[in-house]
Gaussian input, Z-matrix of N, CA and C with variables (Angstrom, degrees):
# hf/3-21g

backbone

0 1
 N
 C     1     B1
 C     2     B2     1     A1
 N     3     B3     2     A2     1     D1
 C     4     B4     3     A3     2     D2
 C     5     B5     4     A4     3     D3
 N     6     B6     5     A5     4     D4
 C     7     B7     6     A6     5     D5
 C     8     B8     7     A7     6     D6
 N     9     B9     8     A8     7     D7
 C    10    B10     9     A9     8     D8
 C    11    B11    10    A10     9     D9
 N    12    B12    11    A11    10    D10
 C    13    B13    12    A12    11    D11
 C    14    B14    13    A13    12    D12
 N    15    B15    14    A14    13    D13
 C    16    B16    15    A15    14    D14
 C    17    B17    16    A16    15    D15
 N    18    B18    17    A17    16    D16
 C    19    B19    18    A18    17    D17
 C    20    B20    19    A19    18    D18
 N    21    B21    20    A20    19    D19
 C    22    B22    21    A21    20    D20
 C    23    B23    22    A22    21    D21
 N    24    B24    23    A23    22    D22
 C    25    B25    24    A24    23    D23
 C    26    B26    25    A25    24    D24
 N    27    B27    26    A26    25    D25
 C    28    B28    27    A27    26    D26
 C    29    B29    28    A28    27    D27
 N    30    B30    29    A29    28    D28
 C    31    B31    30    A30    29    D29
 C    32    B32    31    A31    30    D30
 N    33    B33    32    A32    31    D31
 C    34    B34    33    A33    32    D32
 C    35    B35    34    A34    33    D33
 N    36    B36    35    A35    34    D34
 C    37    B37    36    A36    35    D35
 C    38    B38    37    A37    36    D36
 N    39    B39    38    A38    37    D37
 C    40    B40    39    A39    38    D38
 C    41    B41    40    A40    39    D39
 N    42    B42    41    A41    40    D40
 C    43    B43    42    A42    41    D41
 C    44    B44    43    A43    42    D42
 N    45    B45    44    A44    43    D43
 C    46    B46    45    A45    44    D44
 C    47    B47    46    A46    45    D45
 N    48    B48    47    A47    46    D46
 C    49    B49    48    A48    47    D47
 C    50    B50    49    A49    48    D48
 N    51    B51    50    A50    49    D49
 C    52    B52    51    A51    50    D50
 C    53    B53    52    A52    51    D51
 N    54    B54    53    A53    52    D52
 C    55    B55    54    A54    53    D53
 C    56    B56    55    A55    54    D54
 N    57    B57    56    A56    55    D55
 C    58    B58    57    A57    56    D56
 C    59    B59    58    A58    57    D57
 N    60    B60    59    A59    58    D58
 C    61    B61    60    A60    59    D59
 C    62    B62    61    A61    60    D60
 N    63    B63    62    A62    61    D61
 C    64    B64    63    A63    62    D62
 C    65    B65    64    A64    63    D63
 N    66    B66    65    A65    64    D64
 C    67    B67    66    A66    65    D65
 C    68    B68    67    A67    66    D66
 N    69    B69    68    A68    67    D67
 C    70    B70    69    A69    68    D68
 C    71    B71    70    A70    69    D69
 N    72    B72    71    A71    70    D70
 C    73    B73    72    A72    71    D71
 C    74    B74    73    A73    72    D72
 N    75    B75    74    A74    73    D73
 C    76    B76    75    A75    74    D74
 C    77    B77    76    A76    75    D75
 N    78    B78    77    A77    76    D76
 C    79    B79    78    A78    77    D77
 C    80    B80    79    A79    78    D78
 N    81    B81    80    A80    79    D79
 C    82    B82    81    A81    80    D80
 C    83    B83    82    A82    81    D81
 N    84    B84    83    A83    82    D82
 C    85    B85    84    A84    83    D83
 C    86    B86    85    A85    84    D84
 N    87    B87    86    A86    85    D85
 C    88    B88    87    A87    86    D86
 C    89    B89    88    A88    87    D87
 N    90    B90    89    A89    88    D88
 C    91    B91    90    A90    89    D89
 C    92    B92    91    A91    90    D90
 N    93    B93    92    A92    91    D91
 C    94    B94    93    A93    92    D92
 C    95    B95    94    A94    93    D93
 N    96    B96    95    A95    94    D94
 C    97    B97    96    A96    95    D95
 C    98    B98    97    A97    96    D96
 N    99    B99    98    A98    97    D97
 C   100   B100    99    A99    98    D98
 C   101   B101   100   A100    99    D99
 N   102   B102   101   A101   100   D100
 C   103   B103   102   A102   101   D101
 C   104   B104   103   A103   102   D102
 N   105   B105   104   A104   103   D103
 C   106   B106   105   A105   104   D104
 C   107   B107   106   A106   105   D105
 N   108   B108   107   A107   106   D106
 C   109   B109   108   A108   107   D107
 C   110   B110   109   A109   108   D108
 N   111   B111   110   A110   109   D109
 C   112   B112   111   A111   110   D110
 C   113   B113   112   A112   111   D111
 N   114   B114   113   A113   112   D112
 C   115   B115   114   A114   113   D113
 C   116   B116   115   A115   114   D114
 N   117   B117   116   A116   115   D115
 C   118   B118   117   A117   116   D116
 C   119   B119   118   A118   117   D117
 N   120   B120   119   A119   118   D118
 C   121   B121   120   A120   119   D119
 C   122   B122   121   A121   120   D120
 N   123   B123   122   A122   121   D121
 C   124   B124   123   A123   122   D122
 C   125   B125   124   A124   123   D123
 N   126   B126   125   A125   124   D124
 C   127   B127   126   A126   125   D125
 C   128   B128   127   A127   126   D126
 N   129   B129   128   A128   127   D127
 C   130   B130   129   A129   128   D128
 C   131   B131   130   A130   129   D129
 N   132   B132   131   A131   130   D130
 C   133   B133   132   A132   131   D131
 C   134   B134   133   A133   132   D132
 N   135   B135   134   A134   133   D133
 C   136   B136   135   A135   134   D134
 C   137   B137   136   A136   135   D135
 N   138   B138   137   A137   136   D136
 C   139   B139   138   A138   137   D137
 C   140   B140   139   A139   138   D138
 N   141   B141   140   A140   139   D139
 C   142   B142   141   A141   140   D140
 C   143   B143   142   A142   141   D141
 N   144   B144   143   A143   142   D142
 C   145   B145   144   A144   143   D143
 C   146   B146   145   A145   144   D144
 N   147   B147   146   A146   145   D145
 C   148   B148   147   A147   146   D146
 C   149   B149   148   A148   147   D147
 N   150   B150   149   A149   148   D148
 C   151   B151   150   A150   149   D149
 C   152   B152   151   A151   150   D150
 N   153   B153   152   A152   151   D151
 C   154   B154   153   A153   152   D152
 C   155   B155   154   A154   153   D153
 N   156   B156   155   A155   154   D154
 C   157   B157   156   A156   155   D155
 C   158   B158   157   A157   156   D156
 N   159   B159   158   A158   157   D157
 C   160   B160   159   A159   158   D158
 C   161   B161   160   A160   159   D159
 N   162   B162   161   A161   160   D160
 C   163   B163   162   A162   161   D161
 C   164   B164   163   A163   162   D162
 N   165   B165   164   A164   163   D163
 C   166   B166   165   A165   164   D164
 C   167   B167   166   A166   165   D165
 N   168   B168   167   A167   166   D166
 C   169   B169   168   A168   167   D167
 C   170   B170   169   A169   168   D168
 N   171   B171   170   A170   169   D169
 C   172   B172   171   A171   170   D170
 C   173   B173   172   A172   171   D171
 N   174   B174   173   A173   172   D172
 C   175   B175   174   A174   173   D173
 C   176   B176   175   A175   174   D174
 N   177   B177   176   A176   175   D175
 C   178   B178   177   A177   176   D176
 C   179   B179   178   A178   177   D177
 N   180   B180   179   A179   178   D178
 C   181   B181   180   A180   179   D179
 C   182   B182   181   A181   180   D180
 N   183   B183   182   A182   181   D181
 C   184   B184   183   A183   182   D182
 C   185   B185   184   A184   183   D183
 N   186   B186   185   A185   184   D184
 C   187   B187   186   A186   185   D185
 C   188   B188   187   A187   186   D186
 N   189   B189   188   A188   187   D187
 C   190   B190   189   A189   188   D188
 C   191   B191   190   A190   189   D189
 N   192   B192   191   A191   190   D190
 C   193   B193   192   A192   191   D191
 C   194   B194   193   A193   192   D192
 N   195   B195   194   A194   193   D193
 C   196   B196   195   A195   194   D194
 C   197   B197   196   A196   195   D195
 N   198   B198   197   A197   196   D196
 C   199   B199   198   A198   197   D197
 C   200   B200   199   A199   198   D198
 N   201   B201   200   A200   199   D199
 C   202   B202   201   A201   200   D200
 C   203   B203   202   A202   201   D201
 N   204   B204   203   A203   202   D202
 C   205   B205   204   A204   203   D203
 C   206   B206   205   A205   204   D204
 N   207   B207   206   A206   205   D205
 C   208   B208   207   A207   206   D206
 C   209   B209   208   A208   207   D207
 N   210   B210   209   A209   208   D208
 C   211   B211   210   A210   209   D209
 C   212   B212   211   A211   210   D210
 N   213   B213   212   A212   211   D211
 C   214   B214   213   A213   212   D212
 C   215   B215   214   A214   213   D213
 N   216   B216   215   A215   214   D214
 C   217   B217   216   A216   215   D215
 C   218   B218   217   A217   216   D216
 N   219   B219   218   A218   217   D217
 C   220   B220   219   A219   218   D218
 C   221   B221   220   A220   219   D219
 N   222   B222   221   A221   220   D220
 C   223   B223   222   A222   221   D221
 C   224   B224   223   A223   222   D222
 N   225   B225   224   A224   223   D223
 C   226   B226   225   A225   224   D224
 C   227   B227   226   A226   225   D225
 N   228   B228   227   A227   226   D226
 C   229   B229   228   A228   227   D227
 C   230   B230   229   A229   228   D228
 N   231   B231   230   A230   229   D229
 C   232   B232   231   A231   230   D230
 C   233   B233   232   A232   231   D231
 N   234   B234   233   A233   232   D232
 C   235   B235   234   A234   233   D233
 C   236   B236   235   A235   234   D234
 N   237   B237   236   A236   235   D235
 C   238   B238   237   A237   236   D236
 C   239   B239   238   A238   237   D237
 N   240   B240   239   A239   238   D238
 C   241   B241   240   A240   239   D239
 C   242   B242   241   A241   240   D240
 N   243   B243   242   A242   241   D241
 C   244   B244   243   A243   242   D242
 C   245   B245   244   A244   243   D243
 N   246   B246   245   A245   244   D244
 C   247   B247   246   A246   245   D245
 C   248   B248   247   A247   246   D246

   B1=1.4477
   B2=1.5203
   B3=1.2860
   B4=1.4574
   B5=1.5120
   B6=1.3195
   B7=1.4605
   B8=1.5293
   B9=1.3004
   B10=1.4574
   B11=1.5206
   B12=1.3224
   B13=1.4587
   B14=1.5232
   B15=1.3101
   B16=1.4674
   B17=1.5302
   B18=1.3131
   B19=1.4707
   B20=1.5349
   B21=1.3329
   B22=1.4659
   B23=1.5198
   B24=1.3170
   B25=1.4521
   B26=1.5237
   B27=1.3211
   B28=1.4567
   B29=1.5300
   B30=1.3342
   B31=1.4598
   B32=1.5258
   B33=1.3285
   B34=1.4607
   B35=1.5093
   B36=1.3228
   B37=1.4609
   B38=1.5264
   B39=1.3214
   B40=1.4686
   B41=1.5168
   B42=1.3254
   B43=1.4720
   B44=1.5245
   B45=1.3227
   B46=1.4655
   B47=1.5237
   B48=1.3248
   B49=1.4665
   B50=1.5303
   B51=1.3383
   B52=1.4624
   B53=1.5256
   B54=1.3427
   B55=1.4560
   B56=1.5173
   B57=1.3232
   B58=1.4569
   B59=1.5268
   B60=1.3165
   B61=1.4699
   B62=1.5220
   B63=1.3292
   B64=1.4727
   B65=1.5277
   B66=1.3269
   B67=1.4651
   B68=1.5235
   B69=1.3287
   B70=1.4671
   B71=1.5309
   B72=1.3326
   B73=1.4620
   B74=1.5220
   B75=1.3214
   B76=1.4749
   B77=1.5240
   B78=1.3117
   B79=1.4653
   B80=1.5254
   B81=1.3187
   B82=1.4604
   B83=1.5269
   B84=1.3292
   B85=1.4639
   B86=1.5259
   B87=1.3206
   B88=1.4659
   B89=1.5252
   B90=1.3228
   B91=1.4648
   B92=1.5332
   B93=1.3319
   B94=1.4650
   B95=1.5283
   B96=1.3235
   B97=1.4704
   B98=1.5264
   B99=1.3227
   B100=1.4665
   B101=1.5259
   B102=1.3206
   B103=1.4577
   B104=1.5280
   B105=1.3162
   B106=1.4740
   B107=1.5288
   B108=1.3181
   B109=1.4594
   B110=1.5140
   B111=1.3290
   B112=1.4698
   B113=1.5255
   B114=1.3122
   B115=1.4628
   B116=1.5267
   B117=1.3404
   B118=1.4741
   B119=1.5219
   B120=1.3272
   B121=1.4671
   B122=1.5253
   B123=1.3355
   B124=1.4657
   B125=1.5209
   B126=1.3193
   B127=1.4615
   B128=1.5310
   B129=1.3147
   B130=1.4704
   B131=1.5228
   B132=1.3225
   B133=1.4653
   B134=1.5206
   B135=1.3273
   B136=1.4616
   B137=1.5224
   B138=1.3171
   B139=1.4733
   B140=1.5347
   B141=1.3179
   B142=1.4658
   B143=1.5303
   B144=1.3247
   B145=1.4636
   B146=1.5186
   B147=1.3239
   B148=1.4627
   B149=1.5238
   B150=1.3143
   B151=1.4604
   B152=1.5254
   B153=1.3197
   B154=1.4653
   B155=1.5218
   B156=1.3180
   B157=1.4633
   B158=1.5250
   B159=1.3200
   B160=1.4630
   B161=1.5189
   B162=1.3254
   B163=1.4646
   B164=1.5280
   B165=1.3306
   B166=1.4608
   B167=1.5165
   B168=1.3448
   B169=1.4659
   B170=1.5302
   B171=1.3131
   B172=1.4608
   B173=1.5273
   B174=1.3279
   B175=1.4658
   B176=1.5301
   B177=1.3129
   B178=1.4603
   B179=1.5227
   B180=1.3237
   B181=1.4516
   B182=1.5243
   B183=1.3387
   B184=1.4695
   B185=1.5364
   B186=1.3053
   B187=1.4643
   B188=1.5322
   B189=1.3375
   B190=1.4750
   B191=1.5425
   B192=1.3193
   B193=1.4637
   B194=1.5223
   B195=1.2973
   B196=1.4685
   B197=1.5254
   B198=1.3358
   B199=1.4662
   B200=1.5299
   B201=1.3344
   B202=1.4686
   B203=1.5291
   B204=1.3313
   B205=1.4567
   B206=1.5234
   B207=1.3229
   B208=1.4599
   B209=1.5324
   B210=1.3221
   B211=1.4661
   B212=1.5183
   B213=1.3232
   B214=1.4670
   B215=1.5311
   B216=1.3315
   B217=1.4666
   B218=1.5290
   B219=1.3184
   B220=1.4574
   B221=1.5288
   B222=1.3218
   B223=1.4634
   B224=1.5307
   B225=1.3307
   B226=1.4639
   B227=1.5237
   B228=1.3219
   B229=1.4627
   B230=1.5307
   B231=1.3373
   B232=1.4661
   B233=1.5284
   B234=1.3288
   B235=1.4636
   B236=1.5168
   B237=1.3313
   B238=1.4662
   B239=1.5278
   B240=1.3342
   B241=1.4583
   B242=1.5345
   B243=1.3291
   B244=1.4682
   B245=1.5144
   B246=1.3119
   B247=1.4703
   B248=1.5007
   A1=107.89
   A2=116.22
   A3=120.08
   A4=108.38
   A5=115.93
   A6=120.84
   A7=111.62
   A8=115.76
   A9=121.82
   A10=109.05
   A11=115.60
   A12=120.72
   A13=108.36
   A14=115.91
   A15=119.90
   A16=109.98
   A17=117.02
   A18=121.19
   A19=110.41
   A20=116.69
   A21=120.11
   A22=110.67
   A23=116.06
   A24=121.03
   A25=110.18
   A26=116.72
   A27=120.30
   A28=111.83
   A29=116.46
   A30=119.68
   A31=112.31
   A32=117.95
   A33=120.70
   A34=114.28
   A35=116.53
   A36=120.47
   A37=113.87
   A38=118.11
   A39=119.81
   A40=111.30
   A41=115.99
   A42=119.20
   A43=110.94
   A44=116.78
   A45=121.09
   A46=110.56
   A47=116.81
   A48=120.20
   A49=112.26
   A50=116.50
   A51=119.91
   A52=112.31
   A53=116.78
   A54=120.44
   A55=112.76
   A56=117.49
   A57=121.77
   A58=113.04
   A59=117.53
   A60=120.57
   A61=109.54
   A62=116.28
   A63=119.14
   A64=110.50
   A65=116.34
   A66=120.33
   A67=112.35
   A68=117.28
   A69=120.13
   A70=110.86
   A71=116.17
   A72=119.87
   A73=110.52
   A74=117.50
   A75=120.92
   A76=110.58
   A77=116.43
   A78=120.06
   A79=110.56
   A80=116.94
   A81=120.26
   A82=111.39
   A83=116.57
   A84=120.06
   A85=109.74
   A86=117.06
   A87=120.26
   A88=111.63
   A89=116.47
   A90=120.18
   A91=109.65
   A92=116.16
   A93=120.25
   A94=110.28
   A95=116.53
   A96=120.20
   A97=111.61
   A98=116.26
   A99=119.76
   A100=111.13
   A101=116.25
   A102=120.44
   A103=114.29
   A104=118.00
   A105=120.98
   A106=110.90
   A107=115.47
   A108=120.88
   A109=113.32
   A110=117.46
   A111=120.18
   A112=111.03
   A113=116.74
   A114=119.24
   A115=111.35
   A116=116.73
   A117=119.84
   A118=110.18
   A119=116.40
   A120=120.48
   A121=110.03
   A122=116.92
   A123=120.79
   A124=110.40
   A125=116.94
   A126=121.28
   A127=110.82
   A128=117.48
   A129=120.44
   A130=111.40
   A131=116.65
   A132=120.71
   A133=110.98
   A134=116.26
   A135=119.43
   A136=110.84
   A137=117.39
   A138=121.03
   A139=110.02
   A140=117.43
   A141=121.21
   A142=111.04
   A143=116.99
   A144=120.86
   A145=110.74
   A146=117.33
   A147=121.60
   A148=110.16
   A149=117.07
   A150=121.02
   A151=111.35
   A152=116.38
   A153=119.99
   A154=111.55
   A155=116.88
   A156=120.85
   A157=111.21
   A158=116.62
   A159=120.24
   A160=112.39
   A161=117.62
   A162=121.24
   A163=112.49
   A164=116.78
   A165=120.36
   A166=110.57
   A167=116.97
   A168=118.76
   A169=109.46
   A170=115.63
   A171=119.75
   A172=108.82
   A173=116.67
   A174=119.04
   A175=110.41
   A176=115.00
   A177=120.19
   A178=108.67
   A179=115.49
   A180=119.46
   A181=108.14
   A182=117.47
   A183=118.99
   A184=110.01
   A185=115.93
   A186=121.03
   A187=113.23
   A188=119.58
   A189=118.01
   A190=112.74
   A191=116.96
   A192=120.12
   A193=110.16
   A194=116.60
   A195=121.07
   A196=110.61
   A197=116.12
   A198=120.13
   A199=111.01
   A200=117.27
   A201=120.54
   A202=110.72
   A203=116.37
   A204=120.65
   A205=110.99
   A206=117.30
   A207=120.89
   A208=110.95
   A209=117.33
   A210=119.86
   A211=110.56
   A212=116.66
   A213=121.22
   A214=110.40
   A215=116.48
   A216=121.32
   A217=112.40
   A218=116.01
   A219=122.68
   A220=111.16
   A221=114.89
   A222=121.86
   A223=111.09
   A224=116.63
   A225=120.26
   A226=112.68
   A227=117.51
   A228=119.85
   A229=112.15
   A230=116.73
   A231=120.88
   A232=112.57
   A233=116.49
   A234=119.62
   A235=109.49
   A236=117.10
   A237=118.17
   A238=109.34
   A239=117.34
   A240=120.00
   A241=111.30
   A242=116.18
   A243=121.33
   A244=110.07
   A245=115.09
   A246=119.93
   A247=111.44
   D1=130.85
   D2=176.44
   D3=-122.75
   D4=156.79
   D5=-178.12
   D6=50.69
   D7=66.12
   D8=-179.38
   D9=-57.95
   D10=129.16
   D11=175.53
   D12=-92.51
   D13=170.45
   D14=177.62
   D15=-58.44
   D16=-40.97
   D17=179.47
   D18=-63.52
   D19=-43.50
   D20=177.84
   D21=-59.76
   D22=-41.64
   D23=-179.43
   D24=-60.19
   D25=-45.61
   D26=-178.74
   D27=-63.31
   D28=-35.73
   D29=-179.63
   D30=-66.94
   D31=-31.76
   D32=-178.79
   D33=-103.45
   D34=8.48
   D35=-171.26
   D36=-65.33
   D37=-42.61
   D38=-179.14
   D39=-60.68
   D40=-48.37
   D41=179.37
   D42=-62.68
   D43=-38.50
   D44=179.41
   D45=-62.15
   D46=-49.60
   D47=-177.63
   D48=-68.82
   D49=-28.94
   D50=178.96
   D51=-83.86
   D52=-1.82
   D53=-179.41
   D54=73.97
   D55=22.86
   D56=-176.59
   D57=-110.20
   D58=-0.27
   D59=179.57
   D60=-79.13
   D61=147.31
   D62=175.68
   D63=-58.56
   D64=149.44
   D65=-176.20
   D66=-59.37
   D67=-34.81
   D68=178.48
   D69=-62.96
   D70=-43.33
   D71=178.44
   D72=-66.04
   D73=-41.09
   D74=177.96
   D75=-58.09
   D76=-44.16
   D77=-179.88
   D78=-62.67
   D79=-41.66
   D80=-179.98
   D81=-67.87
   D82=-39.89
   D83=177.66
   D84=-63.83
   D85=-44.95
   D86=-179.67
   D87=-63.57
   D88=-36.23
   D89=175.84
   D90=-64.00
   D91=-43.45
   D92=178.75
   D93=-63.16
   D94=-43.15
   D95=-178.71
   D96=-63.26
   D97=-31.98
   D98=179.20
   D99=-65.62
   D100=-23.73
   D101=-176.86
   D102=-107.17
   D103=-14.63
   D104=-172.83
   D105=-120.86
   D106=102.13
   D107=-178.91
   D108=-63.86
   D109=-35.37
   D110=-179.74
   D111=-64.89
   D112=-43.21
   D113=178.36
   D114=-68.49
   D115=-34.53
   D116=176.09
   D117=-58.86
   D118=-41.78
   D119=179.49
   D120=-63.93
   D121=-44.23
   D122=179.39
   D123=-61.02
   D124=-47.59
   D125=-177.84
   D126=-65.02
   D127=-45.13
   D128=179.56
   D129=-62.71
   D130=-42.02
   D131=179.57
   D132=-64.35
   D133=-45.81
   D134=179.72
   D135=-65.99
   D136=-40.01
   D137=178.58
   D138=-60.10
   D139=-43.88
   D140=179.02
   D141=-66.74
   D142=-39.71
   D143=178.86
   D144=-62.47
   D145=-46.13
   D146=179.22
   D147=-62.64
   D148=-42.09
   D149=179.31
   D150=-61.43
   D151=-45.76
   D152=178.47
   D153=-64.05
   D154=-41.53
   D155=179.28
   D156=-61.41
   D157=-41.66
   D158=-178.53
   D159=-68.27
   D160=-18.93
   D161=178.64
   D162=-82.82
   D163=-16.00
   D164=-179.55
   D165=-71.32
   D166=147.90
   D167=174.96
   D168=-66.73
   D169=144.67
   D170=179.16
   D171=-74.71
   D172=126.93
   D173=-179.25
   D174=-72.33
   D175=146.67
   D176=176.63
   D177=-78.68
   D178=142.90
   D179=177.44
   D180=-79.54
   D181=130.74
   D182=177.29
   D183=-57.87
   D184=140.07
   D185=-175.42
   D186=-55.12
   D187=-44.22
   D188=178.66
   D189=-60.46
   D190=-38.20
   D191=178.11
   D192=-67.77
   D193=-40.15
   D194=178.74
   D195=-62.30
   D196=-43.37
   D197=178.72
   D198=-61.98
   D199=-44.97
   D200=179.20
   D201=-61.59
   D202=-43.21
   D203=-179.73
   D204=-62.79
   D205=-47.95
   D206=-178.50
   D207=-64.38
   D208=-37.59
   D209=177.21
   D210=-65.83
   D211=-42.51
   D212=-179.40
   D213=-63.40
   D214=-37.83
   D215=-179.88
   D216=-86.53
   D217=1.77
   D218=-177.98
   D219=57.44
   D220=46.38
   D221=178.61
   D222=-116.72
   D223=26.86
   D224=-174.64
   D225=-60.55
   D226=-22.67
   D227=178.55
   D228=-63.53
   D229=-17.81
   D230=-178.77
   D231=-95.07
   D232=-4.05
   D233=177.70
   D234=-75.70
   D235=146.00
   D236=175.15
   D237=-67.37
   D238=155.99
   D239=179.52
   D240=-57.93
   D241=145.06
   D242=178.96
   D243=-65.34
   D244=145.34
   D245=-179.46
   D246=-88.37

């Protein structure tokens, strides 16, 4: 991909921020960001949002939901014994 457009940037943004985009795409995105202030704002905002989200404690899954999920996935052998 050459001359990354704003739309192209948005399509590859998750992989880019997660460090999973190919190096060629990263270079093209960074080149685009150097020239496009609007996309820089989008990327910076999303990067900060992801960072804040990752700092939150992971919520526990309610037991009834966990039981339904494990039954649906046929993983009931991993459920703790019923009380």
